[in-house]
C-alpha positions in Angstrom: -9.5 -26.9 -30.2 -13.2 -26.6 -30.3 -14.2 -30.2 -31.1 -15.8 -30.4 -27.7 -18.3 -27.7 -28.7 -20.3 -29.9 -31.1 -20.3 -32.8 -28.6 -21.7 -30.6 -25.7 -23.8 -27.9 -27.3 -25.4 -27.4 -30.7 -26.2 -23.8 -31.5 -29.0 -23.1 -33.9 -29.7 -19.5 -34.8 -32.7 -18.7 -36.9 -33.3 -15.3 -38.1 -36.7 -14.6 -39.7 -37.7 -11.4 -41.2 -41.1 -10.0 -42.4 -39.3 -8.5 -45.3 -37.8 -11.8 -46.4 -41.4 -13.1 -47.1 -42.1 -10.3 -49.5 -38.6 -9.5 -50.9 -38.4 -10.2 -54.5 -35.2 -8.4 -55.3 -32.2 -7.0 -53.4 -29.8 -4.2 -54.4 -26.2 -3.5 -53.4 -23.5 -1.1 -54.3 -20.8 -2.8 -56.5 -18.0 -1.4 -54.4 -19.0 -3.6 -51.4 -17.6 -6.7 -52.9 -14.7 -7.8 -55.0 -14.2 -11.4 -56.2 -10.8 -13.0 -55.5 -9.1 -16.3 -54.8 -9.4 -15.6 -51.0 -12.1 -13.4 -49.6 -11.7 -11.0 -46.6 -14.7 -9.5 -44.9 -14.8 -5.9 -43.6 -17.3 -4.6 -41.0 -17.5 -0.8 -41.0 -20.0 1.7 -39.5 -21.2 3.6 -42.6 -24.3 4.6 -40.7 -25.2 5.3 -37.1 -28.1 3.7 -35.4 -31.2 5.3 -33.9 -31.2 6.3 -30.3 -34.6 5.1 -29.2 -35.0 2.3 -26.6 -35.6 -1.1 -28.3 -38.8 -2.8 -27.1 -38.5 -5.9 -29.2 -35.6 -7.6 -30.9 -36.0 -6.0 -34.3 -33.0 -5.9 -36.7 -31.8 -2.4 -37.4 -32.0 -0.8 -40.9 -29.0 1.3 -41.6 -29.4 2.6 -45.1 -32.6 4.5 -44.4 -34.0 6.4 -47.4 -34.9 10.0 -46.9 -38.4 10.6 -45.6 -39.1 6.9 -45.4 -41.2 5.4 -42.7 -40.9 1.7 -42.0 -43.5 -0.3 -40.2 -41.0 -2.4 -38.4 -43.2 -3.0 -35.4 -45.5 -5.1 -37.5 -42.7 -6.8 -39.3 -41.9 -9.3 -36.6 -38.2 -9.7 -37.3 -36.9 -12.0 -34.6 -33.6 -13.2 -33.4 -34.2 -16.6 -31.8 -31.5 -18.6 -30.0 -32.1 -22.3 -29.1 -29.8 -24.5 -27.1 -30.4 -28.1 -27.9 -29.0 -31.2 -26.2 -26.8 -33.5 -28.3 -28.8 -35.9 -30.3 -31.7 -33.6 -30.9 -29.8 -31.9 -33.7 -27.7 -33.3 -36.4 -24.1 -32.3 -36.3 -24.5 -31.1 -39.9 -27.8 -29.3 -39.3 -27.7 -26.3 -41.5 -28.3 -22.7 -40.4 -29.8 -20.4 -43.0 -29.6 -16.7 -42.2 -32.3 -14.6 -43.8 -31.1 -11.1 -44.8 -32.7 -8.5 -42.5 -31.7 -5.4 -44.3 -28.7 -3.1 -44.4 -27.4 -1.6 -41.2 -24.6 0.8 -40.4 -22.3 2.4 -38.0 -23.2 2.0 -34.4 -22.1 4.3 -31.6 -19.3 2.2 -30.2 -21.3 -1.0 -30.4 -24.5 0.3 -28.9 -27.4 -2.1 -29.6 -29.7 0.5 -31.0 -33.4 0.2 -31.9 -35.0 -0.3 -35.2 -37.0 2.5 -36.8 -40.3 2.6 -35.1 -43.5 3.5 -36.9 -43.4 7.0 -38.1 -39.7 7.4 -37.2 -38.2 10.0 -39.5 -35.0 9.5 -41.3 -32.0 11.1 -39.6 -30.1 13.1 -42.2 -26.9 12.7 -40.0 -27.0 8.9 -39.9 -24.2 8.6 -42.4 -20.8 8.2 -40.8 -17.9 9.9 -42.6 -15.5 8.1 -40.2 -16.8 4.7 -41.2 -16.6 5.7 -44.8 -12.9 6.4 -44.5 -12.3 2.9 -42.9 -14.3 1.4 -45.7 -12.1 3.0 -48.3 -8.9 2.2 -46.5 -9.7 -1.5 -46.8 -10.6 -1.2 -50.5 -7.3 0.7 -51.1 -5.2 -1.8 -49.2 -6.6 -4.8 -51.0 -6.1 -3.0 -54.3 -2.5 -2.3 -53.4 -1.8 -5.9 -52.4 -3.4 -7.2 -55.6 -1.2 -4.8 -57.6 1.9 -5.9 -55.9 4.1 -8.6 -57.4 6.0 -9.3 -54.2 3.5 -10.0 -51.5 0.9 -12.3 -53.1 2.0 -13.0 -56.7 -0.5 -14.8 -58.9 -3.0 -14.6 -56.0 -5.9 -12.2 -55.9 -7.6 -11.0 -52.7 -11.3 -10.3 -52.7 -13.5 -8.7 -50.1 -17.1 -8.4 -48.9 -17.7 -5.2 -47.0 -20.6 -4.8 -44.6 -22.3 -1.8 -43.2 -22.9 -2.4 -39.5 -24.6 0.0 -37.1 -25.9 -2.2 -34.3 -25.3 -5.6 -32.6 -28.0 -7.2 -34.6 -26.4 -5.9 -37.8 -23.1 -7.3 -36.7 -24.6 -10.7 -36.0 -26.1 -10.9 -39.5 -22.9 -9.8 -41.1 -20.9 -12.4 -39.2 -23.4 -15.1 -40.1 -23.1 -14.1 -43.8 -19.3 -14.5 -43.4 -19.6 -17.9 -41.9 -22.0 -19.2 -44.5 -20.5 -21.4 -47.2 -19.6 -19.8 -50.6 -22.6 -20.1 -52.9 -25.1 -21.1 -50.1 -26.9 -19.1 -47.5 -26.3 -21.8 -44.8 -23.9 -22.1 -41.8 -23.2 -25.7 -41.2 -22.2 -26.8 -37.7 -20.0 -29.8 -38.5 -18.4 -32.3 -36.2 -14.9 -31.2 -37.2 -14.8 -27.4 -37.4 -11.2 -27.5 -38.5 -12.4 -28.5 -42.0 -15.0 -25.8 -42.3 -14.6 -23.4 -45.1 -16.6 -20.1 -44.6 -17.2 -17.5 -47.2 -14.3 -15.3 -46.0 -11.0 -16.3 -44.6 -10.6 -13.4 -42.2 -12.7 -10.5 -40.9 -11.5 -6.9 -40.4 -13.5 -5.1 -37.7 -15.8 -4.2 -36.2 -15.1 -0.9 -34.5 -16.5 -1.2 -30.9 -15.7 -3.6 -28.1 -19.2 -4.8 -27.6 -19.7 -5.6 -31.4 -16.2 -7.1 -31.5 -17.0 -9.4 -28.6 -20.2 -10.5 -30.3 -18.4 -11.2 -33.6 -15.4 -12.9 -31.9 -17.8 -15.2 -29.9 -19.4 -16.3 -33.2 -16.2 -16.7 -35.2 -14.0 -18.3 -32.5 -15.5 -21.8 -32.7 -14.5 -21.8 -36.4 -11.1 -20.1 -35.6 -11.8 -17.4 -38.3 -9.3 -14.6 -37.6 -11.0 -11.4 -36.5 -8.7 -8.3 -36.5 -10.4 -5.2 -35.0 -9.1 -1.7 -35.7 -10.8 0.1 -32.8 -11.9 -2.4 -30.1 -9.3 -1.8 -27.3 -10.9 -3.4 -24.3 -8.8 -5.8 -22.2 -11.8 -8.2 -22.0 -11.0 -9.3 -25.6 -7.6 -10.6 -24.4 -9.3 -13.6 -22.9 -8.1 -16.3 -25.3 -10.3 -18.9 -23.7 -13.3 -17.0 -25.0 -11.9 -15.3 -28.1 -9.0 -17.4 -29.4 -9.2 -15.9 -32.9 -9.3 -12.3 -31.9 -6.5 -9.9 -32.8 -6.3 -6.1 -33.1 -4.2 -3.3 -34.5 -5.2 -0.7 -31.9 -3.3 -0.7 -28.5 -5.0 -2.4 -25.6 -6.7 -0.2 -23.0 -4.3 -1.7 -20.4 -1.6 0.5 -21.9 -4.0 3.5 -22.3 -5.0 3.3 -18.6 -1.4 3.2 -17.4 -0.5 6.1 -19.7 -3.4 8.2 -18.3 -2.3 7.4 -14.7 1.3 8.4 -15.5 0.0 11.6 -17.1 -1.9 12.4 -13.9 1.2 11.6 -11.8 3.6 13.7 -13.9 1.6 16.9 -13.0 0.9 15.9 -9.4 -2.9 15.6 -9.9 -4.0 13.4 -7.1 -7.6 14.6 -6.6 -9.6 13.9 -9.8 -13.0 13.0 -11.0 -13.6 10.1 -13.4 -16.4 9.8 -16.0 -17.0 6.7 -18.1 -19.6 5.6 -20.7 -22.0 2.7 -20.6 -20.7 -0.4 -22.4 -17.6 -2.5 -22.1 -15.1 0.2 -23.3 -16.1 3.0 -20.9 -17.1 0.9 -17.9 -14.2 -1.5 -17.9 -11.7 1.3 -18.8 -13.0 3.5 -16.0 -12.9 0.7 -13.5 -9.3 -0.2 -14.5 -8.2 3.4 -14.3 -9.8 3.8 -10.9 -8.0 0.7 -9.6 -4.6 1.7 -10.9 -5.0 5.3 -9.9 -5.9 4.3 -6.3 -3.0 1.9 -6.2 -0.7 4.8 -7.3 -2.0 7.2 -4.6 -4.5 9.1 -6.7 -7.9 9.7 -5.2 -11.1 9.5 -7.2 -13.3 12.2 -5.7 -16.3 11.4 -8.0 -17.0 8.6 -10.4 -19.9 8.6 -12.8 -21.1 6.6 -15.8 -23.0 8.2 -18.6 -25.7 5.9 -20.0 -26.3 5.5 -23.7 -29.8 6.8 -23.2 -28.6 10.1 -21.6 -29.4 13.3 -23.4 -27.9 16.8 -23.1 -29.4 18.6 -20.1 -31.6 15.8 -19.0 -32.1 14.9 -15.3 -29.3 12.3 -15.3 -26.8 14.8 -16.7 -27.9 17.6 -14.5 -27.3 15.4 -11.5 -23.9 14.5 -12.7 -22.9 18.1 -13.4 -24.0 19.0 -9.9 -21.9 16.2 -8.3 -18.9 17.2 -10.5 -19.1 20.8 -9.3 -19.3 19.6 -5.6 -16.3 17.4 -6.0 -14.0 20.4 -6.2 -11.6 18.7 -8.6 -9.7 20.7 -11.2 -9.0 17.6 -13.3 -11.7 15.3 -14.8 -10.8 12.1 -16.7 -13.4 11.2 -19.3 -12.9 7.6 -20.4 -15.8 7.4 -22.8 -16.8 6.7 -26.4 -17.0 9.8 -28.6 -20.8 9.6 -29.0 -21.3 9.6 -25.2 -18.6 12.2 -24.7 -20.5 14.5 -27.0 -23.6 14.2 -24.8 -21.4 14.7 -21.7 -19.7 17.9 -23.0 -23.0 19.2 -24.2 -24.1 19.1 -20.6 -20.8 20.6 -19.4 -21.3 23.5 -21.7 -24.9 23.9 -20.6 -24.0 23.8 -16.9 -21.0 26.2 -17.6 -18.7 23.9 -15.8 -15.6 25.5 -17.2 -12.0 26.2 -16.2 -11.0 22.6 -15.7 -8.5 20.2 -17.2 -10.1 17.4 -19.1 -8.2 14.2 -19.7 -9.4 12.5 -22.9 -9.3 8.8 -23.6 -8.2 7.7 -27.1 -11.7 7.4 -28.6 -12.5 11.1 -28.4 -9.2 12.9 -27.8 -8.8 14.1 -31.4 -12.3 13.4 -32.7 -14.0 16.2 -34.6 -17.2 14.7 -33.3 -16.4 16.6 -30.1 -14.3 19.6 -31.3 -17.1 20.7 -33.7 -19.5 21.2 -30.8 -20.7 24.8 -30.2 -19.1 26.2 -27.1 -16.5 23.5 -26.7 -13.7 26.0 -26.9 -14.6 27.5 -23.4 -14.5 24.3 -21.4 -10.9 24.6 -20.4 -7.7 22.6 -21.1 -7.9 19.2 -22.8 -5.1 16.7 -22.7 -5.3 13.2 -23.9 -3.9 10.2 -25.6 -4.1 9.3 -29.2 -2.7 6.5 -31.4 0.6 7.6 -32.8 -0.2 9.4 -36.0 0.6 7.5 -39.2 -0.7 8.1 -42.7 -2.3 5.6 -45.2 -0.4 6.5 -48.3 -2.7 7.4 -51.2 -5.9 7.2 -49.2 -7.0 10.8 -49.8 -6.3 10.6 -53.5 -8.1 7.2 -53.7 -11.2 8.7 -52.1 -11.2 11.7 -54.5 -10.9 9.3 -57.4 -13.8 7.3 -56.1 -15.9 10.5 -55.8 -15.1 11.3 -59.4 -15.9 7.8 -60.6 -19.1 6.8 -62.5 -21.3 5.0 -59.9 -24.6 3.7 -60.8 -27.3 4.4 -58.2 -29.3 1.4 -56.9 -32.8 1.1 -58.0 -35.5 2.6 -55.7 -37.4 0.2 -53.5 -41.1 -0.1 -53.6 -42.8 0.4 -50.3 -43.6 -3.0 -48.7 -40.7 -4.8 -50.3 -37.3 -5.3 -48.8 -34.4 -4.5 -51.0 -31.9 -2.9 -48.7 -28.9 -5.1 -47.9 -25.9 -4.6 -45.7 -23.9 -3.8 -48.8 -25.8 -0.7 -49.9 -25.0 3.0 -49.3 -27.0 5.6 -51.1 -25.0 8.5 -49.7 -21.8 7.2 -51.4 -23.5 7.3 -54.8 -23.9 11.1 -54.5 -20.4 12.1 -53.5 -18.4 14.5 -55.5 -14.9 15.7 -55.1 -16.3 18.7 -53.0 -18.7 16.7 -50.8 -16.5 13.8 -49.8 -16.1 13.7 -46.0 -12.9 15.3 -44.8 -10.2 13.0 -43.6 -9.2 14.1 -40.1 -6.4 12.9 -37.9 -8.7 10.6 -35.9 -10.1 8.9 -39.0 -6.6 8.6 -40.5 -5.4 6.8 -37.4 -8.2 4.3 -37.5 -7.9 3.9 -41.3 -4.2 3.1 -40.8 -5.3 0.4 -38.3 -7.5 -1.1 -41.0 -4.6 -0.8 -43.4 -2.3 -2.7 -41.1 -4.9 -5.4 -40.4 -5.4 -6.1 -44.1 -1.6 -6.3 -44.6 -1.2 -8.6 -41.6 -3.7 -11.0 -43.2 -1.8 -10.7 -46.5 1.5 -11.5 -44.9 -0.1 -14.4 -43.1 -1.2 -15.7 -46.5 2.2 -15.0 -47.9 3.8 -17.5 -45.4 0.9 -20.0 -45.6 1.0 -20.2 -49.4 4.8 -20.3 -49.6 5.1 -17.1 -51.6 8.7 -16.5 -50.7 9.9 -18.2 -53.9 8.2 -15.6 -56.1 5.1 -17.7 -56.7 2.2 -18.7 -54.4 0.9 -22.3 -54.2 -2.9 -21.9 -54.4 -4.8 -24.5 -52.5 -7.3 -25.1 -49.8 -6.7 -22.9 -46.8 -8.6 -23.3 -43.6 -9.1 -20.3 -41.2 -7.1 -21.9 -38.3 -4.1 -22.2 -40.6 -4.3 -18.6 -41.5 -4.8 -17.6 -37.9 -1.6 -19.4 -36.9 0.4 -17.5 -39.5 -1.1 -14.1 -38.6 0.1 -14.7 -35.0 3.7 -14.9 -36.3 3.8 -12.0 -38.7 6.5 -9.4 -38.2 7.1 -7.0 -41.1 7.7 -3.4 -41.9 4.9 -1.4 -43.3 6.1 2.0 -44.5 8.8 2.0 -41.7 6.2 0.8 -39.1 6.9 -2.5 -37.5 3.8 -4.7 -37.5 3.7 -7.6 -35.1 1.6 -9.0 -32.3 2.6 -9.7 -28.7 1.6 -12.7 -26.6 -1.8 -11.1 -26.1 -2.2 -10.5 -29.8 -2.0 -6.8 -29.2 0.0 -4.6 -31.6 3.4 -3.2 -30.7 2.3 0.4 -31.1 2.7 3.6 -29.1 0.6 6.5 -28.0 1.0 10.2 -28.5 0.1 12.6 -25.7 -1.8 15.5 -27.2 -3.1 18.9 -26.1 -5.9 20.8 -27.8 -4.8 24.0 -29.4 -7.3 26.9 -30.0 -4.6 29.5 -30.6 -5.6 29.8 -34.3 -9.0 30.4 -35.9 -9.8 26.7 -35.9 -9.2 23.7 -33.6 -6.1 21.7 -33.9 -3.9 19.7 -31.5 -0.2 19.5 -30.6 1.7 16.4 -29.7 3.4 17.2 -26.3 4.7 13.7 -25.5 4.6 10.0 -26.1 4.1 6.8 -24.3 6.0 3.6 -25.0 5.9 0.1 -23.5 6.6 -2.4 -22.1 7.1 -1.3 -19.4 5.0 1.8 -20.0 7.1 4.9 -20.0 5.8 8.5 -20.5 7.8 11.4 -21.9 6.3 14.8 -21.8 7.7 18.2 -23.0 6.0 20.3 -20.4 7.5 23.5 -21.7 5.4 23.1 -24.9 2.1 23.2 -23.1 0.1 26.4 -23.0 -2.1 26.2 -20.0 -5.5 28.0 -19.9 -4.8 29.7 -16.5 -3.0 32.9 -15.6 0.7 33.1 -16.2 0.7 29.7 -17.9 0.8 28.0 -14.5 0.2 24.3 -14.2 -3.2 23.8 -12.5 -3.2 22.0 -9.2 -5.8 19.4 -8.3 -5.4 18.3 -4.7 -7.9 17.9 -1.8 -5.3 19.3 0.7 -2.1 21.0 -0.2 1.2 19.3 0.8 2.2 19.6 4.4 5.3 21.5 5.4 8.5 19.6 5.9 8.5 17.5 9.0 4.6 17.3 9.2 2.9 14.0 8.6 -0.6 13.5 7.2 -3.6 12.4 9.2 -6.4 11.3 7.0 -9.7 13.2 7.3 -12.7 11.3 5.9 -12.7 8.5 3.4 -10.0 9.7 0.9 -6.3 9.6 1.9 -5.8 12.7 -0.2 -7.7 14.8 2.3 -5.7 15.2 5.5 -4.5 17.4 8.4 -0.8 18.2 8.9 0.7 17.3 12.2 4.3 17.9 13.2 6.5 14.9 13.8 7.6 14.5 17.4 11.2 15.0 18.5 13.3 11.9 17.7 11.2 11.1 14.6 11.3 12.3 11.0 9.1 12.2 7.9 10.4 10.1 5.1 9.0 10.9 1.6 8.3 7.2 1.1 5.5 7.3 3.8 3.9 10.7 4.3 1.4 9.4 6.8 3.7 8.1 9.5 6.7 9.6 11.2 9.7 7.2 11.4 11.9 6.9 14.4 15.5 8.1 14.0 18.3 5.6 14.4 20.1 5.1 17.7 23.0 7.3 16.6 20.7 10.0 15.3 18.3 12.6 16.7 15.9 15.3 15.4 13.9 18.1 16.9 10.2 18.5 16.4 8.8 18.8 12.9 11.9 17.3 11.2 12.2 15.7 7.8 15.7 14.3 8.4 17.7 13.0 11.3 21.1 14.5 12.3 23.9 12.5 13.8 24.1 12.7 17.6 27.1 14.5 19.0 29.4 12.2 20.8 29.7 13.6 24.4 33.1 12.7 25.9 35.7 14.7 27.7 38.5 14.6 25.1 42.1 15.5 25.8 42.2 18.4 23.3 39.4 20.5 24.8 40.5 23.7 26.7 38.7 22.6 29.8 40.6 19.3 29.7 43.9 21.2 29.5 42.9 23.3 32.6 41.9 20.2 34.6 44.9 18.2 33.5 47.1 21.1 34.6 45.4 21.3 38.0 45.7 17.6 38.6 49.4 17.6 37.6 50.0 20.7 39.9 48.4 18.8 42.8 50.6 15.8 42.2 53.7 18.0 42.1 52.6 19.6 45.4 52.1 16.3 46.9 55.4 15.1 45.7 57.1 18.3 47.0 55.4 18.0 50.3 56.5 14.4 50.7 60.1 15.5 50.0 59.8 18.4 52.4 58.5 16.1 55.1 61.1 13.5 54.5 63.8 16.2 54.8 62.3 17.4 58.1 61.1 14.0 59.3 62.4 14.5 62.9 61.2 18.1 63.2 58.4 18.7 65.7 55.9 19.8 63.0 56.3 16.6 61.1 56.1 14.5 64.2 53.0 16.3 65.4 51.4 15.8 61.9 51.8 12.0 62.2 55.4 11.4 61.3 55.7 8.5 58.9 51.9 8.3 58.7 52.0 11.5 56.6 53.6 9.7 53.8 50.7 7.2 53.6 48.3 10.2 53.6 50.3 11.9 50.8 50.5 8.7 48.8 46.7 8.1 49.1 46.1 11.7 47.9 48.5 11.1 45.0 46.8 7.8 44.0 43.4 9.6 44.1 44.8 12.4 41.9 46.1 9.8 39.3 42.7 8.2 39.2 41.3 11.5 37.8 43.3 11.1 34.6 41.1 8.2 33.6 38.1 10.6 33.1 39.7 12.0 29.9 39.1 10.4 26.5 36.8 7.6 25.4 36.1 5.3 28.4 37.8 1.9 28.2 37.2 -1.1 30.5 40.5 -0.6 32.6 39.6 3.1 33.0 36.0 2.2 34.1 37.3 -0.4 36.6 39.9 1.9 38.2 38.8 5.5 38.1 36.1 5.6 40.8 37.2 2.6 42.8 40.8 3.8 43.0 39.6 7.3 44.0 37.3 6.0 46.8 39.9 3.6 48.1 42.6 6.3 48.1 40.4 8.8 49.8 39.3 6.3 52.3 42.9 5.8 53.4 43.4 9.5 53.7 40.2 10.0 55.7 41.1 7.0 57.9 44.5 8.5 58.7 43.0 11.9 59.2 40.4 10.6 61.6 42.7 8.3 63.6 45.3 11.1 63.8 42.7 13.4 65.4 41.5 10.6 67.7 45.1 9.7 68.7 45.7 13.3 69.9 42.6 13.2 71.9 43.8 10.0 73.6 47.2 11.4 74.3 46.0 14.7 75.8 42.7 13.7 77.4 42.8 9.9 78.2 46.4 9.3 78.9 46.2 10.5 82.5 42.5 9.8 83.1 42.4 6.3 81.6 46.0 5.2 81.4 45.1 1.5 80.8 43.3 2.3 77.6 46.1 4.6 76.5 48.8 2.0 77.0 46.7 -0.7 75.4 46.1 1.5 72.3 49.8 2.2 72.1 50.9 -1.3 72.7 48.5 -2.8 70.1 49.3 -0.2 67.5 45.7 1.0 67.5 46.2 3.7 64.9 47.7 1.4 62.3 45.2 -1.3 62.9 42.3 1.1 62.4 43.7 2.5 59.2 44.2 -1.1 58.0 40.7 -2.3 59.0 39.0 0.9 57.6 40.9 0.6 54.3 40.2 -3.1 54.1 36.5 -2.5 54.5 36.5 0.0 51.6 38.6 -2.4 49.6 36.0 -5.2 50.2 33.2 -2.8 49.1 35.1 -1.9 45.9 35.9 -5.5 45.0 32.2 -6.4 45.5 31.3 -3.4 43.4 33.7 -4.4 40.6 32.6 -8.0 40.6 28.8 -7.7 41.0 28.1 -4.3 39.4 31.1 -4.2 37.1 31.5 -0.7 35.6 31.5 -1.0 31.8 32.0 1.5 29.0 28.6 2.3 27.5 26.9 4.7 25.0 24.0 6.4 26.7 21.1 7.5 24.5 18.2 8.2 26.8 19.2 11.1 28.9 19.9 13.6 26.2 18.2 13.3 22.8 20.9 15.0 20.7 23.9 13.4 22.5 25.6 10.0 22.7 27.2 10.1 26.1 30.3 7.9 26.4 30.5 6.9 30.0 31.0 4.1 32.5 28.0 2.5 34.2 29.2 3.1 37.7 27.3 6.2 38.6 24.0 4.6 39.3 25.2 1.3 40.7 24.8 0.2 44.3 28.5 -0.4 44.6 29.2 3.3 43.9 26.6 4.4 46.4 28.1 2.1 49.1 31.6 3.3 48.6 30.5 6.9 48.6 28.4 6.4 51.8 31.4 4.7 53.5 33.6 7.7 52.8 30.9 10.0 54.0 30.8 8.2 57.3 34.6 8.4 57.6 34.3 12.1 56.9 31.8 12.6 59.7 34.0 10.6 62.1 37.1 12.7 61.2 35.1 15.8 61.7 33.8 14.6 65.1 37.3 13.7 66.2 38.8 17.0 65.1 35.9 18.9 66.8 36.6 17.1 70.1 40.2 18.3 69.9 39.4 21.9 69.4 40.8 22.8 72.8 44.1 20.9 72.4 47.4 22.8 72.4 47.7 25.2 69.5 50.4 23.3 67.7 48.2 20.2 67.9 44.8 21.7 67.3 43.8 20.9 63.7 40.1 21.3 64.1 39.8 24.4 61.9 41.9 22.9 59.1 40.2 19.5 59.1 36.8 21.2 59.2 37.7 23.3 56.2 38.9 20.2 54.3 35.8 18.2 55.1 33.4 21.0 54.2 35.1 21.3 50.8 34.6 17.5 50.4 30.9 17.7 51.3 30.2 20.7 49.1 32.0 19.2 46.1 30.1 16.0 46.1 26.8 17.7 46.8 27.6 19.9 43.8 28.5 16.8 41.8 25.1 15.1 42.4 23.1 18.3 41.8 24.9 19.3 38.6 24.9 15.7 37.4 21.1 15.6 37.2 21.0 18.6 34.9 24.3 18.6 33.0 24.9 17.2 29.6 27.5 15.0 28.1 31.1 15.7 28.8 30.1 18.3 31.5 29.3 15.3 33.7 32.9 14.1 33.5 34.1 17.7 34.1 32.0 17.9 37.2 33.2 14.5 38.4 36.9 15.5 38.0 36.2 18.9 39.7 34.5 17.2 42.7 37.4 14.7 43.1 40.0 17.4 42.6 38.3 19.7 45.1 38.1 16.9 47.7 41.8 16.0 47.3 42.9 19.6 47.2 40.8 20.4 50.3 42.4 17.5 52.2 45.9 18.5 51.1 45.4 22.2 51.8 43.6 21.8 55.0 46.0 19.3 56.6 49.4 19.7 55.0 49.7 23.3 53.7 49.7 24.9 57.2 52.5 22.6 58.2 54.5 23.3 55.1 54.1 27.0 55.8 55.6 26.6 59.3 58.5 24.5 58.0 59.3 26.9 55.2 58.3 30.3 56.5 58.2 30.0 60.3 61.2 27.9 61.4 61.0 29.6 64.8 57.8 27.7 65.5 59.3 24.4 64.4 61.4 23.7 67.5 61.0 21.7 70.7 60.8 24.7 73.0 57.8 26.1 71.2 55.9 22.9 71.3 56.9 22.4 75.0 55.6 25.8 75.8 52.4 25.1 74.0 51.9 21.9 76.0 52.6 23.6 79.3 50.2 26.3 78.5 47.5 23.6 77.8 48.3 21.8 81.0 48.0 25.0 83.0 44.7 25.8 81.5 43.4 22.3 82.2 44.7 22.6 85.9 42.9 25.9 86.4 39.6 24.4 85.2 
């Protein structure tokens, strides 16, 4: 895979050290190494580095003797990197690392400084956490060697290194890469055939140190399995092809934290990270995912490695946190930086908040042991699912009771400290051994799993399934290939790696518990993947506020139902609440925009749902429909009865004076108009829309034409027959009355046909006029054809009124001015009422008004013209004789003669 490396770039690393020139002897603890057929290397932070700013690339000393002062500034230890072009360096040019000294546990991979002149020894530089990891590897190798099933007749050995800085990590890795028995690292043309001192490396703990180690080991494809480096940057297989880990990736941690925020509705939070790849990359990933899920980051800050409790940087951060007004603060930081951060929180009295902890410090006693930490508020976080390394505690106690020879003291001026020396360990007793807490146990189990993963890879590679292993030459790339494939149970825990070489592990969601005399934590949920799913037992959480209420962390409280959000400022979590307009509603899927209701729906102002529109149609089963139907039917019966009465008395003077056979045409037109009113009931159909208005107007036109011509004909008979006899005889000879009725009706028929063909009335669902109704109607009301037909009937009404008015002085039995005027006034009033009420009425009321207007017009015409005549026929037969009519005519003639 990496053959191209030696053809393009030759890397020569030369480490020189002032101590190497004067070192005559070195010392190491015997427990740092164990011979075996195949060696593993372990990188563990047994000591922590200094915190001063490095001014030159000195290698850090980790195992610092008490009260010792080291003149490192004059030592001139140098890390020199040279990039040479091909040809200027032999492919087999050796690299010889010079031992710089023993170094120890770094604070999450921080490249710390060396001891400066006069720098005092820090009594707390020893790391109990790193010590437990150190012992976990020793225990796991011992268990494997004692097993007859995993690697029979094969012995694993190890070389353990105390690393506390990046320079310490580099030296340890170079020692691992050097050939067995030589201090040289050869860069060969074919790296597949290279055999380093160790076959695999367990560690280191931090992302930055792991990236450094992986970059050096990857060209040689030496497996590197980290137990605490969780950054997603290490998933880049193009850069780190030999990197694996037994701690879950931060990708899952970030998603779990975001789901935790969402589960409690916390959308307005602050975010604090730590310098370095773990904190910065994790905080950035959390910010991106939280923003994508609708969570607003009110404040984001990064605590630098050089920050100190209460310094200017931390005071400024505390001030910004207080101004952010967030109840929830996510702290994605290493435990060393988190200790500085919470020291400043305690100093600033920034309490009463909910603190969300990343995995590195969630259950670390490095934080919980701080003075005043109990009063900061509620702490929730994620932690690696708790598993125990069986026998580890007993193994450490046995180690403390064992006879360990102390290394010889070093003379000043000579270098005898190696990366495999730990003076503190020599003085342990059963009572002074560092306590094994939950956090250290989780990390120790990751070391335990890593060693067993290598052993299972060797098991497959050496063909140990038959009960005996075939010892032979093993190259790192071969072992790496088998480790990728491992899948086994370790104390009921499945150990395997996914396509990103991440473990298939889960998280626990924990809550700090101060209910007892000392700190502890409770598991309140768990997170599994993929996909990431979070399960929380909310009832088991005891919140720090009043009445055990879940704290809220929002910029603006949720709007009332039917009110949408209008963002105020930069963050979408800060908003005003504005009611949705009528006809719109607020869907929970989009709280910032009101959506329009469907055509068949409506809503009032400030609605969160739409309601179905009421279908507005004059149905048959409504009470008003029954009344109208009865009135129309009654009118039809009256018309039918009148027609029968007139037929029975066809030759009577009353019937002859009313028009004779013309009356049947008038009664028939009124009956047809009445029948047209039935089509206004029920859901409109195409035949109903075509017939109802057109048939009514045409029928009423015939009636008005007959009415007008009947009045006009009486005027001709009584006023023009003697004065203009020529006109009278021509009118009678040419059947003027019949022709007028025919022409008038034909004109209206032509208007109606044009209306039905050009502006065809169609059934429609009207949505615009009334927001809560769907009006089922025909489209004739606003068409020009309707207006033309109505106007024509209006002109005929005026004509009939004029003719009847001119005949107001005719003989009493022929004077119909009052009755016709009454009928026409009813007609005018009904249609004026129709148009007025139609502009303000809703739904089926419009059809009711239309039927009433038509019924009033027809009833008025019938009652004004025919009822008086029916009354005379039925109730006053004495007036229905020729003598009475002759007397009336004589009276009119005498009056006219006298004038």
